[in-house]
N, C-alpha and C positions, 0 to 999 in steps of 0.2 A: 755716252757719246756727247750729249749736250754739255755736260760739265767739262769734258776735254776740250770742246770747241771754245768754251768761255776762257779756259786757261790759255789756249793759243792766242785768243784775242788780247788777253792781258800781256802776253809776251811780245806780241806785235806792237802793242802800245809802248812798251819799254824800248823796243828797237827804234820806234819812231822818235821817241824822246832823245835817245842817244844820237840819232842822225841829226836832229835839230841842233843839239848842243855842238856836235862836230861841225855843222855848218857855221855856227856862230864863231867857233874857234878858228875855222879856216878864214872867215871874214876878218877877224882880228889880225891873223897872221899876214894876210894880204896888206892890211893897212900898215903894219909894222915894216913889211918888206918895202913898201913904197916910201916910207920915211928913210929907210937905210940907203935908198938910191941904187947905185950900181952893185953894191955889195949884197943887197937883199933881193936882187932880181931873181936869182935861182930859187930862193926861199919863197918868193911870191908865186912862181910857177907851181911849186909843190903845194902851196896853200890853195891855189886855184883848183888843182886836181883833187885835193882832199875835199874841197867844198863841192865839186861836181859829184864825187862819189857819195858824199853825205846827202846831197839832194836826191840822187838816184835811189839811195837806200831808203830815204824817207818816202819817196813816191812808191817804191815797191812795197814798203811796209803798209802804206795807206791802201794800196790796191789789195794786198793780202788781207788787210783788216776788213775791207769791203767784201771780199769774197768769203772770208770766214763769217762775216755777219749774215750774208745771204745764206750760207750753209747752215748757220745756227737757226735762222728763221725757218728755212726749209726743214731742218731737223725737228724743230719745235712743231711745225705743221704736221710733219710725218709722225711725230710722237702722238699728237692729238688724233691723227687719223688711225694710228695703231691702237690707241686707247678706244676710240669709237669702234674700230673693227673688233677689238677684244670684247667690248660690250655687246656688239652685234652677234659675235660668235657665241657668247654666253646665252643671249636671248634665243639664238637658233638652237643651241643645245637644249635649253629649257623647253622650247617649242617641240623639238624632236621627242623629248621625254614625255611631254604631254600627249603628243600624237601616239607615241608607243603605248602609253597608259590607256588612251581612248581606244586604240586598236585591240588591246587586251580586253577591255570591257566589252567591246563589240563582239570579240570572239567568244567571251563567256556568255554574253546574251544570246549569241547565235546557237551555242551549244545548248543553253537552256530552252530556247525555242525549238531546237531539233528534238530534244527530249520531250518537250510538251507535245509536239506534233506526233511523235511516236506513241505517247500515251493516248492521245486523241484517236489515232488510228487503231490502237489496241482496243480502246473503249468502243469504237464504231464496229470493229470486228466482233467483239463480244455481244454488242446489241444486235448485230445481224444474226449471230448464232441463236441468241435468245428469241429473236423474232421468228426465225425458222422453226425453233422448237415450239414456240407458241402456236405457229401455224399448224405444225404437225399435231399438237395437242388439240387444237380446234377441230382439225379434220377427224381425229380419233373420237373426240366428243360428239361430233356430228354423226359419225358412223355408229357410235354406241347409242346415241339418241334414236337414230333410225331403227337400230336393232331392237331397242327397248320398245319402240312404237310398234314394230311388227310383233314382238312377243306379247305386248299388251293386247293387240288385236286378236292374236291366236288364243290368248287366255280368255278374252271376252267371248269368242266363239265357243270355247270349251265350256264356259259358264252357262251360255245359252243352251248348249246341248244338255248340260246337267239339269238345268231348269225344266226343259221339255221332257226329259226322261223321268224326272221326279213327278211332274204333272201327270204323265201317263200312268205311272205306278199308283198315284193317289186316285186317279179316275178308275183304274181297274179294281182297286180295293173297295172303292165306294160301290161299284157295280156288283161285285161279289156279295157285299153286305146286303144290298137291296134284294138280290136273288134269294139269299138265305132267309131274309125276312118274309118274302112272298111265299117261299116254300113252307115256312112255319105257319103262316096264316091259312094256306090251302093244302092240307095233308092228302086230300083225295086225288089231287092232280099230280102226285109225286111220280106214279108209274108212267103216266102219260108224258110227263116232262123228262123222265129217265129214258123212255123209248125214243122220243123225238129229240132230235139234236137241238140243244139249246144254243141260242145265238151268243149268250153270254159266255157259255162254256167253250164254244168254238173259237173264242178270241183269247187264246193263251198269251201269256206274257213272253213274247218271243224277242229275240235279239234283233233289233233293227239296225239300220245303218248308224243311227244316233247312238244306240247302245254300244256298238263297236267303238265309236269315237269316244264315248265315255270311258270304256275300258282302257282304250289307249291313253286317255287322259289320266 
């Protein structure tokens, strides 16, 4: 459009030149008609009208040229504005692409964070389960320790019973040996000892409460 406007301006310039030349020719014709006198009076009227039309054509051409010049300037300004608008639109498009890329990166980061949070929650759940299992194992270990403590106490009591029973058996055997030795040293008192109840013989090895506990052990 800018080139077409320039061509129109050139054409208007040509028209203006033609009008100027026509004006000069009309002026010359008027001069010649004045020299001719009465015979050239009609020709002078025609020359005057041609001169008037040439002047009007030149004025119209100049006005059109001015309007075309304004239009060309405005078109040039519009072209510059369009170029700037195009550059701005390109920048906007690039900015939109950048924003889209940033949004995609944010979305990917959000998904990664969501996956990380899920993994953390899973790890916390597993740690909670392990903690509960450890607590149960600690309770079981405490119960087992208490049970072992009770069993150790019972075993200690059984061992004490065994020691007492063994000590009584050893004491009884020693008493019997002493009696036998005394009987061997005093043969005359055998009948009297046999008739009289012997205190050593009247203490048989009976089953006491501790013996029963030992047998149960």
